[in-house]
N, C-alpha and C positions, 0 to 999 in steps of 0.2 A: 457416514460420508468426510472424505479427503481433504482438504483446500488450501493452496498452497499458493503466498504468494513472495515476489522475489522482485527488486531494484538489482536490475543488473549492470550498472552503470555500464551499458553499448553491451550490445546481444551479440555483435560479430564481435570482440574482442573474448565474452565468454564463456562463447564455443571454443576458442583457442585455451581457453581454461580449462577446462571439464564440463559444458552447460549440459551437454549427455546425457554424460555416465549419470548427474548430481540428478536430473530429468527422472531419471530413471528408476534412480534409489529412495527417491521423492514418492513416486506412484500417488501422484494426484488425482482423485478426477474433478479440481478444477486450478489450472496450474495459469497462473497472473502474473506477467510481469509488469516493471517501469521501466523508464528511461528506458530502449531497445534503442533510441538514435537510428531509427530505422527511415526511411523510404521506400513501399510498396518495391515488390520483385527484384530486394539486397540481400536478403537469404533465402534459403525453401528447406524448411524444414519436416523430416520426416517421422511427423510422431502419429504411428499405426492406434487408433481408437480413439484421438481426438479431432475436436473442429479445431478452426483456429481464427481466431477474427484479431484484427489489426488494427488499433489509429496512428496514424503516426502526425506529424507533426508540420504543419508546411514549410518552416525552415529546416534544413539538412542538416545532419548530426545532436539531434536534439530530441528531449524529451522522447512522447512515443509511449503508446501500452498495448499489452495483446493479452488476449486471454483464448485458452484452450482447455478443453472440457469435452468427457466422453458423454456428458448428459446432454441432451440435440434439444435448445432452446425455446421457448415459444416464439421469442421476441430479444433482436439484438439495435440496441444502440450508440452512439456513439457523439460523445459531451454532452453535453445538459441544454442544450436547443438556445442558448444567451448566447449571443454574436461575439460578446464580449472576450467569451470565453475557451470558445469550440476549435480554434488555431493552433491549439499546439501539443492535441495527441492526446490530451492525460484523464481521458472518462471512459470506459464501457463500461454498458449496465445489460445484463442479459436476465429474459424474466424466466422461470420456468415457473414449474406450476403452482409449489408453498415456496417458494420467494423467488425475490431479486436478489443479483450477484451484480456486485457495482466494485467496479478495480477502481485505483485512481492514484494518478500521481500530483501529488499539488504542489502550485507554487512554492516556489523556495523565496523565502524575503531578502537575500540576499545578503551582503555585505554593506554593515550600514546602514541596514532596512531599509535600504534604494528601492526594490519594490512593493514591503508592508504597506503603501494604500490599495495597489490592487489583492496584496493576498485578503486582505479585508473582505476586499467586495468578493471576491472568489469563494471565502471564507459562509460569507450572508448569504447568498445564494446555494452554494451547491448542500448547506443545510435546508435550506427552503425545499430545494429534490430532492433530498435523503426524506423529509418530515414529509414529504406529495408522495414519494412512494410507502413511505411505512403505511399511509392511511391507504393502499392498496391490496399490501401482504406484508408482510414480515420482509426485510432486510438483511442483505449480509454485506457491511461494505469494507475494501481494503485495497490496502496498502502503502505505498511510501508516504504518511501524510504531513513531515516535515515539520514536525511537536514533538518534545520532546512535552508530556504534558505538564508531572509534577518531579521532583526536588530528584524520586528514587529512580529517574527514568536517565539519569546520567551520570556520571560519574563524578565530574567538574560544576556543580550547576553554581556555585558561588564566582568563579569569575565570568561563567558563561550567560549569567543573566540579565537578558534586553540585549544579549546578541541573537539573530536570527537562527530559528527553531525553539527558541527556549524567551521567546520577550512572551513578557506580559498579556500584551495582545494577542500571540499565536494561542499562550496558552489558555486564554480565557477564553477564545470560541470554541473550545477543545470544549471547555467547559462546558459552554452552552451548548453543543449537540449530543454530551454526554447526559446532558440533564431534559433532551426532551427525547428520552425516549431511547435511547441508546445504551450500550454496552460494550466497553471495552473485556473479550473476553481475558485475556492476557489475566487484564488484574483482576480480574473477578474471582478467576480460580487462583490466580499467587499475591494479596494483596501490598508484600513484606517483604517479595522476592528483592535483592540485590544483589547489583552484577551482571540485570541480566537489560545486553544491548543488541541491537539488530543492524549497527552501523559505527564505525569508525575511522578517522581525517587517514590515510599514503602514509599523514607525520606524523614522527614520534614514536614511531613502531608502536602506537598506539594500543593498533590490537592486539599486539603479545602482549601488552600490560592490561589490556580489556578496558582500554580510558574510550571508552565506549556511549551509544545514544540510543533508545527506543524507541523511533520513529515508527516504527512501520506497524500495522497494526492489523487485528483481527475487529470489528465492530457488530453487531449483531442489534438489531431491537430487543427490546428488555423480554417479550413475548418471546424468542429464545434461548432464553439465556440459561433454564433448564435443561438445554438441549446441549449445550459448551460440556464433552465429555472429553477434552483435550484441547491446551493452549500452545505451540511448540514457538522456542527458538531455536533454531538449527543451526549452530554458531562454529561447530564444526564440519560445514560449508564452505568452500572460500569462491573464489572467481572472482567478483567484487570488492568493492567497500563496502557492500549490506550483505548477510547470511538470510537466506529465507526462513519468514516464517508461518507458522503450518496454524492452523484448526482441526479439529475432529468434532462430525456437527452429525448430531443422531436424527434424521431425516428420509 
């Protein structure tokens, strides 16, 4: 099974930068997006063979997620059922016979960690949500999780220590999640690989210099770990400040 996740940073803009060609080339069985920045009806994608599920933020031009799947889910839910978290279109969960697939766009702590208190509450509640799913059947959890977990996951850890996405608080929450029965698939396969990033600032020629961060993940329940066949970062694909990430899973 071939799974793809991509923060497109505005799907309408990404469509003008070759989204259709990239979508076809990646050929995912399940293909999910974050930061679509869309309201219902603002785009119509012709994706033969795929079912489409969208979760838009109430605020226009902000956040939003989507999942396109060749496999018919048993059930689809939007959000995590908590009022404080379910207005920004950040979460879609598809239930399949063998697993849950969770597409997530994690809230950014913002400059100066202005939103860190909310981010910590999100992390606490979302971890409980994932653990609850995992009790029923294995979980495949993916998306832009807005954190570089370890120093190896960004080009310049020293100057960024304490900044949004590399604060001790956010990194600690990722550690707590991975300690709760979940595996970061890329690091499972490539524990020492450096220079592997999925997001680059638009400033300072960051992508040209590969001065990036790995903040887009595929995380699976530990009991799926042995079924991971490949974990990919498609840094050859442009169209956003993020590149797609992929997972090959034997299911």
